DRENPA-3360 file (N, C-alpha, C; in nm, 2 decimals, always signed):
BEGIN
1 = MPRLLFHR = -2.46/-1.77/-0.14/-2.35/-1.85/-0.08/-2.25/-1.74/-0.04 ~ -2.20/-1.75/+0.09/-2.10/-1.66/+0.13/-1.97/-1.67/+0.06 ~ -1.90/-1.56/+0.05/-1.76/-1.56/-0.01/-1.66/-1.50/+0.09 ~ -1.54/-1.53/+0.06/-1.43/-1.47/+0.14/-1.35/-1.38/+0.04 ~ -1.35/-1.25/+0.06/-1.29/-1.16/-0.03/-1.18/-1.08/+0.05 ~ -1.08/-1.02/-0.03/-0.97/-0.95/+0.04/-0.98/-0.81/+0.00 ~ -0.98/-0.72/+0.10/-0.96/-0.58/+0.08/-0.82/-0.55/+0.03 ~ -0.80/-0.45/-0.04/-0.66/-0.42/-0.09/-0.56/-0.41/+0.02;
9 = DAKSDLFQ = -0.60/-0.36/+0.14/-0.50/-0.35/+0.25/-0.46/-0.49/+0.29 ~ -0.55/-0.58/+0.30/-0.51/-0.72/+0.34/-0.42/-0.78/+0.23 ~ -0.45/-0.76/+0.10/-0.36/-0.81/-0.01/-0.22/-0.75/+0.01 ~ -0.21/-0.62/+0.05/-0.08/-0.56/+0.07/-0.01/-0.62/+0.19 ~ -0.09/-0.65/+0.29/-0.03/-0.72/+0.41/+0.04/-0.85/+0.37 ~ -0.04/-0.93/+0.29/+0.01/-1.06/+0.25/+0.13/-1.04/+0.16 ~ +0.13/-0.95/+0.07/+0.24/-0.92/-0.02/+0.37/-0.88/+0.06 ~ +0.35/-0.79/+0.16/+0.46/-0.75/+0.24/+0.52/-0.87/+0.32;
17 = LAQSVPKL = +0.43/-0.95/+0.37/+0.47/-1.07/+0.45/+0.54/-1.17/+0.36 ~ +0.50/-1.18/+0.23/+0.57/-1.27/+0.14/+0.71/-1.22/+0.11 ~ +0.73/-1.10/+0.12/+0.87/-1.04/+0.10/+0.96/-1.07/+0.22 ~ +0.90/-1.06/+0.34/+0.98/-1.08/+0.46/+0.98/-1.22/+0.52 ~ +0.87/-1.29/+0.51/+0.86/-1.43/+0.57/+0.78/-1.51/+0.47 ~ +0.84/-1.55/+0.36/+0.76/-1.62/+0.25/+0.69/-1.74/+0.30 ~ +0.75/-1.82/+0.38/+0.68/-1.95/+0.43/+0.56/-1.92/+0.51 ~ +0.56/-1.82/+0.59/+0.45/-1.78/+0.67/+0.33/-1.72/+0.58;
25 = AARLTALM = +0.37/-1.64/+0.48/+0.27/-1.59/+0.39/+0.21/-1.70/+0.31 ~ +0.29/-1.80/+0.27/+0.23/-1.91/+0.19/+0.14/-1.99/+0.28 ~ +0.17/-2.01/+0.40/+0.09/-2.09/+0.49/-0.04/-2.02/+0.52 ~ -0.03/-1.89/+0.55/-0.16/-1.81/+0.57/-0.25/-1.81/+0.45 ~ -0.19/-1.80/+0.33/-0.27/-1.80/+0.21/-0.33/-1.94/+0.19 ~ -0.26/-2.04/+0.22/-0.32/-2.18/+0.21/-0.43/-2.20/+0.31 ~ -0.41/-2.15/+0.43/-0.52/-2.16/+0.53/-0.65/-2.09/+0.49 ~ -0.62/-1.97/+0.44/-0.74/-1.89/+0.39/-0.81/-1.95/+0.27;
33 = QEIRSDTE = -0.73/-2.01/+0.18/-0.79/-2.08/+0.07/-0.87/-2.20/+0.11 ~ -0.83/-2.27/+0.22/-0.90/-2.38/+0.27/-1.04/-2.33/+0.32 ~ -1.04/-2.22/+0.39/-1.17/-2.17/+0.44/-1.25/-2.12/+0.32 ~ -1.19/-2.05/+0.23/-1.26/-2.00/+0.11/-1.33/-2.11/+0.03 ~ -1.27/-2.23/+0.03/-1.33/-2.33/-0.06/-1.43/-2.43/+0.02 ~ -1.45/-2.40/+0.14/-1.54/-2.49/+0.23/-1.65/-2.40/+0.28 ~ -1.77/-2.42/+0.23/-1.89/-2.35/+0.27/-1.91/-2.36/+0.43 ~ -1.89/-2.48/+0.48/-1.91/-2.50/+0.62/-1.82/-2.41/+0.71;
41 = LLEMLTLH = -1.69/-2.41/+0.66/-1.59/-2.33/+0.73/-1.63/-2.18/+0.72 ~ -1.67/-2.14/+0.60/-1.71/-2.00/+0.58/-1.82/-1.96/+0.68 ~ -1.91/-2.05/+0.70/-2.03/-2.02/+0.79/-1.98/-2.01/+0.93 ~ -1.87/-2.07/+0.97/-1.82/-2.06/+1.10/-1.75/-1.93/+1.13 ~ -1.73/-1.85/+1.03/-1.66/-1.72/+1.05/-1.75/-1.62/+1.12 ~ -1.87/-1.65/+1.14/-1.96/-1.56/+1.21/-2.02/-1.63/+1.34 ~ -1.95/-1.73/+1.38/-1.99/-1.80/+1.50/-1.89/-1.77/+1.62 ~ -1.93/-1.67/+1.70/-1.84/-1.62/+1.81/-1.80/-1.74/+1.89;
49 = NFGSDERE = -1.67/-1.75/+1.91/-1.60/-1.84/+1.99/-1.59/-1.98/+1.93 ~ -1.62/-1.99/+1.80/-1.60/-2.12/+1.73/-1.45/-2.15/+1.74 ~ -1.42/-2.27/+1.77/-1.28/-2.32/+1.78/-1.20/-2.28/+1.90 ~ -1.27/-2.24/+2.00/-1.20/-2.19/+2.12/-1.13/-2.31/+2.20 ~ -1.18/-2.43/+2.18/-1.12/-2.54/+2.24/-1.00/-2.60/+2.17 ~ -0.95/-2.54/+2.06/-0.84/-2.58/+1.98/-0.86/-2.71/+1.91 ~ -0.98/-2.76/+1.90/-1.01/-2.88/+1.82/-1.04/-2.85/+1.67 ~ -1.05/-2.72/+1.64/-1.08/-2.68/+1.50/-0.95/-2.61/+1.45;
57 = LFHVSHWE = -0.96/-2.58/+1.32/-0.85/-2.52/+1.25/-0.82/-2.38/+1.30 ~ -0.92/-2.31/+1.35/-0.91/-2.17/+1.39/-1.00/-2.14/+1.50 ~ -0.98/-2.02/+1.56/-1.07/-1.96/+1.66/-1.12/-1.83/+1.61 ~ -1.25/-1.81/+1.62/-1.32/-1.69/+1.58/-1.37/-1.62/+1.70 ~ -1.36/-1.49/+1.69/-1.42/-1.40/+1.80/-1.45/-1.26/+1.74 ~ -1.55/-1.20/+1.81/-1.58/-1.06/+1.77/-1.46/-0.98/+1.82 ~ -1.45/-0.87/+1.75/-1.36/-0.77/+1.81/-1.45/-0.69/+1.90 ~ -1.45/-0.73/+2.03/-1.55/-0.69/+2.12/-1.57/-0.54/+2.13;
65 = EHWHKGKD = -1.46/-0.46/+2.13/-1.48/-0.31/+2.14/-1.56/-0.26/+2.03 ~ -1.54/-0.30/+1.91/-1.61/-0.25/+1.79/-1.74/-0.32/+1.77 ~ -1.75/-0.44/+1.81/-1.87/-0.52/+1.80/-1.98/-0.44/+1.88 ~ -1.94/-0.40/+2.00/-2.04/-0.33/+2.09/-2.07/-0.19/+2.04 ~ -2.00/-0.14/+1.94/-2.03/-0.01/+1.87/-2.10/-0.04/+1.74 ~ -2.15/-0.16/+1.72/-2.23/-0.19/+1.60/-2.15/-0.22/+1.47 ~ -2.02/-0.24/+1.49/-1.94/-0.28/+1.37/-1.92/-0.43/+1.37 ~ -1.94/-0.49/+1.26/-1.94/-0.64/+1.24/-1.80/-0.68/+1.21;
73 = IWRLKFWE = -1.70/-0.66/+1.30/-1.56/-0.69/+1.28/-1.52/-0.81/+1.37 ~ -1.45/-0.90/+1.31/-1.41/-1.03/+1.37/-1.26/-1.05/+1.36 ~ -1.21/-1.14/+1.44/-1.07/-1.18/+1.43/-1.06/-1.33/+1.42 ~ -0.97/-1.38/+1.35/-0.94/-1.52/+1.33/-0.80/-1.55/+1.37 ~ -0.79/-1.65/+1.45/-0.66/-1.70/+1.50/-0.64/-1.84/+1.46 ~ -0.53/-1.87/+1.39/-0.51/-2.01/+1.34/-0.42/-2.08/+1.45 ~ -0.48/-2.19/+1.50/-0.41/-2.26/+1.61/-0.27/-2.31/+1.57 ~ -0.26/-2.36/+1.45/-0.13/-2.41/+1.40/-0.02/-2.31/+1.42;
81 = LENQGIPY = -0.05/-2.19/+1.38/+0.05/-2.08/+1.39/+0.07/-2.04/+1.53 ~ -0.04/-2.02/+1.60/-0.03/-1.98/+1.74/+0.05/-2.08/+1.82 ~ +0.03/-2.21/+1.80/+0.11/-2.31/+1.87/+0.26/-2.31/+1.83 ~ +0.29/-2.25/+1.72/+0.43/-2.24/+1.68/+0.49/-2.10/+1.73 ~ +0.41/-2.03/+1.80/+0.46/-1.90/+1.85/+0.46/-1.79/+1.74 ~ +0.37/-1.81/+1.65/+0.35/-1.71/+1.54/+0.21/-1.64/+1.55 ~ +0.20/-1.54/+1.63/+0.07/-1.48/+1.66/+0.02/-1.38/+1.56 ~ -0.02/-1.43/+1.44/-0.08/-1.34/+1.34/-0.23/-1.36/+1.35;
89 = RVIYALKR = -0.30/-1.25/+1.32/-0.44/-1.25/+1.32/-0.49/-1.21/+1.18 ~ -0.60/-1.26/+1.14/-0.68/-1.22/+1.03/-0.80/-1.14/+1.08 ~ -0.80/-1.02/+1.04/-0.92/-0.93/+1.08/-1.01/-0.92/+0.96 ~ -1.14/-0.95/+0.99/-1.23/-0.94/+0.87/-1.36/-0.89/+0.92 ~ -1.45/-0.86/+0.82/-1.58/-0.81/+0.85/-1.68/-0.88/+0.77 ~ -1.80/-0.89/+0.82/-1.91/-0.94/+0.75/-1.99/-0.82/+0.69 ~ -2.00/-0.83/+0.56/-2.08/-0.72/+0.49/-2.23/-0.76/+0.49 ~ -2.30/-0.70/+0.58/-2.44/-0.74/+0.60/-2.52/-0.72/+0.47;
97 = GTGDHYVL = -2.61/-0.82/+0.46/-2.70/-0.82/+0.34/-2.64/-0.90/+0.22 ~ -2.51/-0.93/+0.23/-2.45/-1.00/+0.12/-2.40/-1.14/+0.17 ~ -2.37/-1.15/+0.30/-2.31/-1.27/+0.35/-2.16/-1.28/+0.32 ~ -2.10/-1.18/+0.25/-1.96/-1.19/+0.22/-1.88/-1.14/+0.34 ~ -1.76/-1.21/+0.35/-1.66/-1.18/+0.45/-1.55/-1.11/+0.38 ~ -1.51/-1.00/+0.43/-1.40/-0.92/+0.37/-1.28/-0.92/+0.47 ~ -1.17/-0.98/+0.43/-1.05/-0.97/+0.51/-0.99/-0.83/+0.50 ~ -0.98/-0.77/+0.61/-0.94/-0.63/+0.62/-0.79/-0.61/+0.65;
105 = AVAHRDFN = -0.73/-0.71/+0.72/-0.59/-0.71/+0.76/-0.54/-0.85/+0.79 ~ -0.41/-0.86/+0.77/-0.34/-0.98/+0.82/-0.23/-0.91/+0.90 ~ -0.24/-0.93/+1.03/-0.15/-0.85/+1.12/-0.09/-0.93/+1.23 ~ +0.03/-0.89/+1.27/+0.09/-0.95/+1.39/+0.01/-0.91/+1.51 ~ +0.00/-0.99/+1.61/-0.09/-0.96/+1.72/-0.03/-0.84/+1.81 ~ +0.09/-0.80/+1.78/+0.14/-0.69/+1.87/+0.07/-0.56/+1.86 ~ -0.02/-0.54/+1.76/-0.10/-0.42/+1.77/-0.20/-0.42/+1.88 ~ -0.22/-0.53/+1.94/-0.30/-0.55/+2.06/-0.44/-0.49/+2.06;
113 = YDSNHPTT = -0.49/-0.47/+1.94/-0.63/-0.42/+1.93/-0.65/-0.28/+1.99 ~ -0.54/-0.21/+2.01/-0.54/-0.08/+2.07/-0.61/+0.02/+1.97 ~ -0.71/+0.09/+2.02/-0.79/+0.18/+1.93/-0.70/+0.29/+1.87 ~ -0.59/+0.32/+1.93/-0.51/+0.43/+1.88/-0.39/+0.38/+1.79 ~ -0.38/+0.25/+1.78/-0.27/+0.19/+1.70/-0.30/+0.22/+1.55 ~ -0.20/+0.25/+1.47/-0.22/+0.27/+1.33/-0.28/+0.15/+1.25 ~ -0.25/+0.03/+1.30/-0.32/-0.09/+1.23/-0.47/-0.09/+1.26 ~ -0.51/-0.06/+1.38/-0.65/-0.05/+1.41/-0.72/+0.06/+1.33;
121 = QRILRAYE = -0.65/+0.18/+1.32/-0.71/+0.29/+1.25/-0.73/+0.25/+1.10 ~ -0.63/+0.18/+1.04/-0.64/+0.14/+0.91/-0.75/+0.04/+0.88 ~ -0.77/-0.05/+0.98/-0.87/-0.15/+0.97/-1.01/-0.08/+0.97 ~ -1.02/+0.01/+1.06/-1.15/+0.08/+1.07/-1.18/+0.16/+0.95 ~ -1.08/+0.22/+0.88/-1.10/+0.29/+0.76/-1.15/+0.19/+0.65 ~ -1.08/+0.08/+0.64/-1.12/-0.02/+0.54/-1.26/-0.07/+0.57 ~ -1.30/-0.09/+0.69/-1.44/-0.13/+0.73/-1.54/-0.03/+0.67 ~ -1.51/+0.10/+0.69/-1.60/+0.20/+0.65/-1.62/+0.20/+0.49;
129 = EL = -1.52/+0.15/+0.42/-1.52/+0.15/+0.28/-1.61/+0.04/+0.22 ~ -1.65/-0.06/+0.31/-1.73/-0.17/+0.26/-1.87/-0.13/+0.22;
% end
């Protein structure tokens, strides 16, 4: 059975967010708990473009640049937050052979997936630790 686990960096992201925007951190935590407790939702975390029509709780997509380099890294966008103008992303990876999903970061979209951005570099280091 797949699990949703948090890398220490993602835990730190949520802790920092709880200090600065407690309601947002609480809502993100609740949304992640909803996924964590629902096997069907967990299985959707590896279905590219799931939820793109905004009829689902979230939208899933590969992090294309790294996907094409053989890294199983994904991004999760919650429509509820997006529609409120709160562009946070949950970046996670599938640990092959286990079925476990590891949240690597909870980040504001402004890092823009730029390969040179410190957030991207941190995510890639966390991925290599899996």
